[in-house]
N, C-alpha and C positions, 0 to 999 in steps of 0.2 A: 425429501430424499426417499429412496425406495426402502420400504420396510422388509428387506430381504432376510429370510431366515438363514442363519448360519449354523451348520451342524459341526460341533466340536470334534476334533480328531479323537480316536479311541484313546482313553487314558488321560484326557485333558483334565486338569484340576479346575474345579468350579469356583475357587476363591477369586474374588473380584478386587482388583486394585483400582481405586478411584483416580480420576484424571488429574487431580491436583497433586498427586504424589509422584511427581516426575521421576525422581531418583529411584524410587522403588520399581517403577515400570522398566527403567533402563536396566535394572538388575534382576528382573523377573526370570524365572527358569523356563526351560523348554516345556511346552504343554500347558503353561499357566495362562488363564484367561484374564485379560485386563481391559479396563475401560479407559480410553484415552482419546485425546484430540488427534486429528489426522496429522498435524505437524509432528506430534510426538511419536506417532507410529512410523513416520519416515525416518526419524532419528534412530528408533529402535531397529528398523530394517538395516540402516547403515551400520550400526554397531554389530549386528549379526553378520554383516558382510566384511567385518574386519577392517574398518577404515582407520587410517593413520592421521587424517586431517579433515577439518571442516572449516569453511570460511564463508563470509557473506556480508552483504550490505542490507540492512533492514528495509522492508517495504511491504505494504499490504498487497495481496492477502496472505503473505507468508512471513510477516515480521515475527510471528510466534516461534519460528524455527531458531532464529538467532537468540531470542529471549530465553527459550528453553535450554539451549546449549549453555547459555550463561548461568542459568539457575542450576544446571546439573554440572557445573564447573568442576566440583571435587571428583565426581565419577570420571569425567572426561580426562582430567589431569592424571588421576591415578592409573588410568589405562594407557597413558603415554600418548594420547591423541592431542595433536596441536589444533587449537581453536583460535580463530582470528575474527574479531569484529572489524571488518575492513573499512577504510575511509571512503572507498568507492568500489564499484563493481569490477573495474579493471584490475584493481589490486587483489580482489578476491579471486578472479579468474586465473591470475598467475600461479596460484597454489596448485592448479591442475598440472602444472609442469612437473610436479613430483611423480606423477603417474606415467610420464612419457618415457623416462629412462629406466624405471625400475618397477617391480611388482608392488607398488604402493597404491592403496585404495583410498578414496576420499570423495567428498562432495562439496559443492559451493552453492550459494543461494542468493537470489535477488528477485525483484519483481520484473514484470514483462519489459517495461521501458529501460530497465537497467541493462538488458542485453545489448542495447545500443551502445552503452558506455563500455561494455566488456567485449564488444565485437572484434576489435583489433587483436586482442589477446586470443580470443576464441578461434579466429581465422588461422592463426599460426599453430596453435596447439592441435586443432582438428586436422591440420595438414600433416603434422608429425605423427599423429596417432598415439596410442599408449600401450604400455606393457601391463600396467595395473588396470584397475577399473576406476573410472571417474564419472561422476554424475553431476549435472547442472539442474538444480531444482528451481524452477521459475514460477513465480506467482502470476498465473495467467488471469487477466481481468478484462476480457473483451467487452464486458458489459459496462465498463468504466465506473464500477461501484466505488473504487478508490484510486482510480488512475485518470489522468487528464485526457488521454486519447485512446481511440479504438486501434488496437494493434494485435497481430497474431504472431506467435513465436515460430510458427511453422516455417516462415520464410528463412529463418536462420538455419533450421534443420536442413531444408532443401539446398540453401545456398552454400552451407559449409559441409554438407554431407554427413550429418550426425543424426542418429535415430531420435524421434520425438515420441515420447509416451504421454498419452492424454488419458489418465485413468478414469474409469467409471466411478460414480460417486458413492462409494461404499468403503468404510475404513479398512475392512479386511482385504478388499481388492487392491486398495491403494498400497497397503503394507506389502502384499505379495508382489505387486508390479514394481514397487521400489526395490525389492530384493532382486527381481528379474533385471532391473535397470543396471545394477552392478554386474550381474553375470553376463548380460548382453554386451556391456562395455568391454569386458575382458575378452569375451569370445570374438567380438568383431574388431577389436583393437582400436576403438575410437570412443570418445565421450558420448554419453547419452543424456538427452534433455528430458526431464520429468516435469510435466506441467501440473500445477495445482490451482484449480479454479477457486473463485471466491467462496461459493457455497460449500465446496468440498473442504477448502482450507479451514473453514470455521465449524466443521462437523465433528461431533463426538460419537464414538461408538465402541463396540467391543471387538477385540481381536484375540486370537490364541497364538502365543509365541511358538513359532515352528522350529526355532533353533535357540541355543544359548548364545549369549553375547560372546563374540570372538575377539581375543586380544590381537592387535596388529603385529605382523612379523617385524616390521620396521616402525620405530616410534621414537618419541622424544627421550624415552628411557632405554631404547635399544638401537642406537645409531650405528650405521655401517662405518667402518674405518677407511674404506676406499671409495673412490668415485670413478667409475669406468663408463662414460657415456658412449652410446652408439652414434658415431658420426653421421650415419645415414638418416638419423631422425632430425637433423638440423634443417630447418626450412629455408633453403637457399639454393638457387641455380638448379643444377641437374637433380639434386635431391628433391626439390619441390615438384619437379615433373614426375619423379618416381612416386612421390606421395599421391599425386593425382591418379596415377595408374592404379596404385594400391587401393585408393578410396573407392573408385568406381568399378574395378574389376575383381576386387577381393573383399574389402571390408563390407560394403553395402550388400553384396550377395550373401555374405556370411550372416549379416544381420537379418536378412529375409529368411534365411534357413532357420535361425534361432527363433524368430517370431512365429513361423509356421509350425515348427516341431514342438514348441512349448505352448501352442494354442493361446497366445497372448490376446488375440482378438476373440470376442465372444459371439458365438452363433446361437440364436434361439429359434427353434423350429416352431412354426405356427400351423394352424389348420389349413390355411390356403397357401400352398407352395408355389402358386403361379405369380404371386405378388410378393415383392421383397422391399424392405426398407434398410438403408444403410445409415447408421448414426456414428457418432464418435465421442469417446470419453463421457464426461458428465452430461452431455446432451441426451444420452440414452435415458437418464433419469427424467429429464423434462419430457421427452418423447413418450415414455411409458405412462407417466402421470397424465399427460394430455390425452393420450389414447384411452386411458381408463375413464376419463371424464366423458369421452364420446362413446363409451360402451364397447370398445374393441381391444381392451387389455385389462389386466389387473395389476395392482401395485406390487405384487411379488415379482414382476418382471415378465410374466407370460403375455403373449400377444396373439391376436388372430392371424397375423401374417409372419412370414419369416423375417428375422431381424439379424443383421450383422453389425455388431458394434466394434468399431476400430479403436482399440485401446492404444494402438501404435499408429499414428497418423502419417509418420514418415519413417522408413519407406513403406509404401503400400505394396503388399505382396501380390503379384499378378495371379498366381495360382489360386489364392483365396477368393479373389474377385471373380475369376472365371468359374470356379466351382459354385460360388453363390449364384451367379447369373444363369447357370445351366438350367434349362427347361422353364425359365421364368419369362413372363410376357412383359412385365413392367417392373422397374426398380425406381424407388423414390429416395433421393439422397437428402438427408437432413444435415446440412453443414452450416455451422455458425460463421457469420461474418464474411467479409471480403478481404482479399481476393479469394476466388473459389478454387483453392489449391487442390482439395480432394476431388472435386468434380472434374477438374482438368486431368488429374492423374487417372481417375477411373474411366473417363471417356477414352483416354489414350490407350489404356489396357484393353478395353472392349473392342476398340477399333483395330488395334494391331493384331488381336487374336481372331478377328473375323466374326465376332459374336454380334448378331443383329438383334438389338433389344431396345425398347423404349426406356430411356433414362431421363427422369425428371429431376432437375436440381433447383437452381435459383432462378428467380425471375429475370428474364432477359439474357440468360447465358446459354451457351450451347445452341440447342435448337429453339431457344426462346420460349419454351413451354414449361418453365419452372413454376414452383409454387412458394418456395421458401424466400423470405425477405433477403435482399442483397446485403444489408447491413443490420447492425443491432444484435443484442444478445438474444438467445433462444431459450427463454424460460417457458413455463407452462402457458402463461397468458399469451406469449408471442406465437406459440405453436397451435393454439386452439383453432384459429381461423384458417390457416393454410391446411391443417390436417382435415378440417371439415370439408374444404374444397377437394382435397385428394380423395377422401372417402366418397364424395359425391360422384367422382369419376369412376372409382372402383366399383361402388355399389350404388348405382343411381336410384334404386328402389328402397334403400335403407334410410329411413327418415330420421332415426334417432340422432345422428350427428347434427343435422340441421336444426332440429328441435332443441337439442341440448345447447347448441351454440347460441341460438336466439335467447334461450333462458339465461345463459351466462352473461350475455350482453346486457339484458335487462337488469340483472342483478348488479353488474358493474356500474351501470348508470345510476341505479339507486344508491349504491355505496358511495359514489362520487358526490352525489347531491347531499347525502347525509353528512359526509365528512366535511364538506364545505361549510355546513352550518355549525359544526362543532370545533373545527380546527382553524386557528388563526395562522395565516401564512407567515413563516419566519425564515429568512435567509440564513444559510450557514454563516457564522461570524466568529470573531475572536472570542475566546473564553473570557469569563469575568476576571478582571484584573490582569489581562494579558499585557505584557510590557511592550507589545508591538502597537497596540491601539493608540497610545499617546502620540507616536510619531505620525501616524496617518491622520490623526485629528489635527496635528500641527500643520502637516503638508496641505491638507484641505483648506485650512484657514489662511495660510500664507499664500496659497495660489489665488485666493480671492483678492489678495492685496497686490501681488506681484504679477499675476497672469498665470494661466494654466501651464503646467509643466508637461513633458512627455514622461510617461512612467514605464520603465523597463522592469517587468516583473520576473519572477523566478518560481521554482517549485518549493513549496513549504507552506507553513501556516499563513504567511503573508499573501499567498495566492488569493485568499478571500478578500483582499483589499479591492479586488475587481467588483465585488458585490456591494449593494447599498449597505450603509449610507455613504461609503467612501468613494468608490469609483476611481481609485487611484492605481490602476494597473492596466497597461495597454498591451503587454506582450507576455507570453509564457512559452519559452523556447527550450526548456529542459534545465536540469539542475546545474547551477553554477555558471550560467551563460548571460545573466542580466547585464553585467558590466560590459561584456563584449558587444551586446546589443546596443547599449547606450553609446559606445564608441562609434558604432556604425551610423546610428540615427543622428548623432550630434554633427555629423559631417554635412547633413542636408537640411537641417532645421535650425532656426535661430533660437528657439526656446531652450531652456535648461532641460536636461534629461536627468531624471532621478532613478537610479538603479537600487534595488533592494536585494538583500541576501542574508540568510541565516548563518550561524557559526558552523553548524554541521556541513552545510552546503559550501561554505567558504573553504573548508578543509577537503571536501569532496572534489571540487574542481576550481573553486574561486581563486585560489592562489595563482593559477596559470592565467586567469583573467587579468590580474594585476600586472603580471609580466607582459602580457600582450598589449595592454593599454599604455604602460610606461614605455614600452619599446616603440609604440606608434605615435605617441604625443611628443612633438618637438616644438621649438619656438615658432615654427611656421604653421603649426596645427591649431586651428580655431575650434576648441571644444568647450562645452559648458556642462560638466557632469558633477552631480552630487551622488555619492555612493554611500548608502546606509547599510551598515552591518548590524544585525540583531544578535548580540552575544547573550543568548539565554541559557547557555550551558548544556543544552540537551538537543538531541535530534527528536524534536517534540511531536511532529505530525505522525510519525510512524509508531509512536508508543513510548516516547521518552527513553530511547537508548542513549547511552553516553557517547561522547565523541571527544576529540582532542581538547575541546574547550571546556569540558565538564570539570567542575571543581570537586575534589574529594572532601574538602572541608573549607574553612574560612581562608586557608592559605591559597593565594593566587597562583603559586607555582606548583601546586600539588594536584594530581589526578589519579584516578583508578580506572584501568581499562575494564573491558567486559569480561575478562578472565578473573577479575578481582585483584589484579596485581597493581602495585604502585607504579605510576608512570609519570613522565614529565608533562607539564601543561604549557604548550606554546602560547606566547602572547600575540594576539592578533595585531595589536598596536605595533609591537616590535617587528613582526613579519612585514607589515606594510612599510614601515620606515626603512627596513633593510632592503626592500625591493624598490626603494626610490621615491615613495610617496612622501611629500613634505607637509601637506595640509591634512592633519589627522587630529580629530578631537573626540574625546570619550566622555559620554554623559550618562547619567542615570535617568531613564525615561520617566520615572515617577517624580523626579524633581522637575516638574513641568516647566516652570519659568526658566530655569537654567537650560533645559533642553530646547525650549522655544528660542531662547537667546542664541544658542549654538546654531540652530537651523536658520535663524535670521542672518547670522554671520555668513553661512554658506550661501544663502539666497542673495546676499548683498554683492557677492563677487559673481562675475559673469564669464570667467575664463578659467580653464584648467580643471583638474580633478580635486574635489574636496571630499574627504571621507569622514563620516560621523559614525562612531561605534556606540551603539545603545547597549549599555551594560546593565542588564536586569534579568534575573532568573525567571524562567517560565513559572508563572504563579501556580499552575496546576501541579507541577512537580514539587514546588516548594510547599504547597498546602498539604499534599499527601505526606510529606515528610514531617511537617510541623504540627498538623492537626492532632495526631495521637498524643503528642507532648502537651499541647494546650488542654486537651480533654482530660489528660491525667492530672494536670495541675489543678484544674477546676474540681475534679473529683476529690482531690486531696485538700480542698479548701484553701488553696493558694490564690492570691489575688492575680487576676489576669485582665488586661485591658485590650479591647478590640475596637478598632475604628470602623465606623459604618457611615454611609451617606444616605440621607433620607430626602424625600420630596414632600414639602409642606402642601397638603391637600387643600388648605384654605387659600393658598397663593397661586398654585398651578392653575392656569386657565385653559390648558389643552391646546396651546398654539404649536408646541413641539419644535421650535427651531433648534433646541438643544440636541435633538435626535440626529441631525445631519452631521454632527461632529463626534458622536460617541458610538451609538449602536450597541450599547452594552446589554447582554442578555439578562442581566439582573434588574433591568429597568423595564417594566411592563406597562401595558395600558389597562386601566380599569374604569368602570363607570363612575362618574363624579358622584360622591356620596352626598353632596349638598343638594337638598331637595329643591332649592331655588335656582339651581343651574342644570343645564343639560349637557350632553356630550361626554367626553372622556378626558381623564387626566393621567399623568404618569405616577407610577408607584414603584418603590424599590423593594426587591425581594430580600429574604434573609441570606441569600447566596452572595450578597455583596461582600467583597474582600477589602473594601476601604481604600482602593487605589486612588480615588479622588478625581479621575478623569472627567466624570460626569459633572462634578462640582466646578472644575476649572473651565471646562469647555462651555458651561452654561454662561460664563462671562462673555463669550463671543457673541451670544445672543442677548446679553444684559438681562438674564433671568435670575431673580432672587429666590426662587422656590427651593433650590437645592441647598441643603445644609449638612454640616458635619457633626456627628455625635461620637462620643466615646463610651462604649458599654463596659462597665466594670463588674467583673464577676468576683464574688466574695470580697466586697469592699470592707475597708477598715471602719471602725466607729467614726473616725474623723471625716472620712469620705462620705459616710452616710449623713453626718451633720451638715457638711458642706452642700450636699445635694439638696437637703431639706431647706436650707437657707436660700439656695439659688432658686428653688421652685417658688418659695414664698415671695422673693423679690420680683420674679417674673410675673407672678399672679398680681402683685400690687401694681406693677407698671402697666399691666393690661387692664387694670380696673376690675379685676375679678374679686369681688368682695368675699365670695365663698372660698377663695383659694387660701 
């Protein structure tokens, strides 16, 4: 990130609030300097804008927003702000409706692919427009650091006609642009999309609060007594035609006026005014750092050439592009990803205004003389080579970029060689003790006996079943779609189709899958589907947010929502049966033999829908809750028993057939300690949670090297004596006379 110096406003207090004190930040006074994560600065900007609601579905790189809203629940509730941790993005998007008919401000949040789920709702709300201000905070992740596909949110901005802000990677700038997002929304009478990229979303920095927190005019504590909707805002028939006219003749021109008059896009003047670069959002940070590596910029943001950074990527303001292009000979556009929306817009503006200038964008686009890669993220490493080529065109006699590029390539090759020596490749896999591992172990073993299944995957931790050692996922089509995929595939293939889904995903969209399948399965329909639901009580992959299946305590019918309020807990088994499913069995995945028997029953039938619910809490979440209790008991000299699994180094021969059924990260490879043997053997780390999958699946390969032990902390005198006697008997049976 850019180490940009920020000058505090006159009179700003120098007391610093640390980032982990979320509540204090939200209550900080005007002029107070605080250190915070970027998601927290967005919430602060929203509170200064007088929001009445906030809703969202968690997803990286913006899952922290929902988490922080929950952690600050008491502050949010006291202010009368309605906060909803929604079961899906469409449900969150509906909250924007509050801003359509009244001057109510608010924001919603999800990750980039979540916009696909919310699109239907957004299409209608962006048609109606809004009286209040509404902002959609989207976790943009074109680099696919935590997303399955490369996708740009720009298409929804252009398609629905709503402004898209792509902020530069600096906490203070993000904070200010977030506040502008609310003002822009109210000024232009339409929602505004605010993108938060992965690197920016995980950034921590200082801001100075420009305003005090503002209490909303309408809130849960100050409700209106009457409802007087404007009928012309209803998106139907002639009104929809009116909305389209408003959108393109009034709202978007007003948005352009606000963008230009408030200087939302950043212009940096360089020494060479004949050459210009256009970047957008956080790509400016990568661009400046790459140019600094090549000797043509410094990390404070100064550059040898003129730079226009578009913090608002839609709409592009024609007057700003024409002003920037004036008297320039060449412009280089640094746009991330495909399609080339910005390049198309800028070329159109230049052409329609009659400006003749060389514009270089992406490879193979426009005039075919681009330098920037068509696809992929644009971090510093990705920009070094294309910028070296660009500088070779601009300054053919300036050798520093080529020399520096060669030096960096040599350094990269050395780094790769050295890392290969020191780092053992390990695929992403399920956590130690994950309740999903036993199912995939069983599926892999059963498929060897009954023949390969077709695996309909989904979005969640179980997506990793695609990777070694399991290889039991053939499709990934979005959250809550696996069962529908299974229904389609089962019409054309004789093999059984196994669909998997988590509990959070089941309530996100999976319930409608059940309805679709039951509606389309009849006596004449020949389908062979096994549907596995992982009921692990948490939306685990995005950071263990609660969902309708979360248990508040040991009571199966009790739950607590993300506002901390007591809520009902629906039974997945009851939902299935209510919707017409007759073959439903619930198992504990760690009761391996019972679970295997249940899966065997499902395999034994070859027609219809069979549902297996694996009822086992996410071990990572359970451990986080129970470990402090266990450690406290040990510290207080209470007896605590812990089950672990070990591998006997004297027996393990390094053949590793056990690996193909487990893939546990607590089992590692070490050099054989026996001087008479060569090669490697398996070893169990202290991170073992005692789930026992490795011990049971070793039976598949008939391996006796894995064994179970019980570690006793603070044992009683009787247990100590029992242990001593046991060790003596073992030593005697082994013929160890010294034992």
